[in-house]
C-alpha positions in Angstrom: 28.9 89.6 50.3 25.3 89.7 49.1 24.0 89.0 52.6 26.0 91.9 54.0 24.7 94.2 51.3 21.2 93.1 52.0 21.7 93.6 55.7 23.0 97.2 55.3 20.3 98.0 52.8 17.6 96.6 55.1 18.8 98.6 58.1 18.9 101.8 56.1 15.5 101.2 54.4 13.8 100.3 57.7 15.2 103.2 59.6 14.2 105.6 56.8 10.7 104.3 56.6 10.2 104.6 60.4 11.8 108.1 60.4 9.5 109.3 57.6 6.5 108.1 59.6 7.6 110.2 62.5 8.5 107.2 64.7 10.2 107.3 68.0 13.6 105.8 68.5 12.1 102.4 69.5 10.0 102.4 66.3 13.1 103.2 64.2 15.1 100.5 65.8 12.3 97.9 65.4 11.8 98.7 61.7 15.5 98.7 61.1 15.8 95.2 62.7 12.9 93.7 60.9 14.0 95.0 57.5 17.5 93.8 58.4 16.2 90.3 58.9 14.1 90.3 55.7 16.8 91.7 53.5 19.5 89.4 55.0 17.3 86.3 54.4 16.6 87.4 50.8 20.4 87.9 50.3 21.1 84.5 51.7 18.6 82.8 49.3 20.1 84.8 46.3 23.6 83.7 47.3 22.4 80.1 47.6 20.8 80.2 44.2 23.9 81.7 42.6 26.1 79.0 44.1 23.7 76.2 43.1 23.6 77.6 39.5 27.4 77.8 39.3 27.8 74.2 40.5 25.6 72.8 37.7 
């Protein structure tokens, strides 16, 4: 669940940043994808940490 929230937040954040910088469609898509990857990985690590802490 956290990974999906991170992915959605990453796409929205990346697209917004590129749009505010007056980027073309390709720029907006690239920013959205890169932020999607970063936020998804961060969400994955947070999920793993939560599950590890609950198992102890």
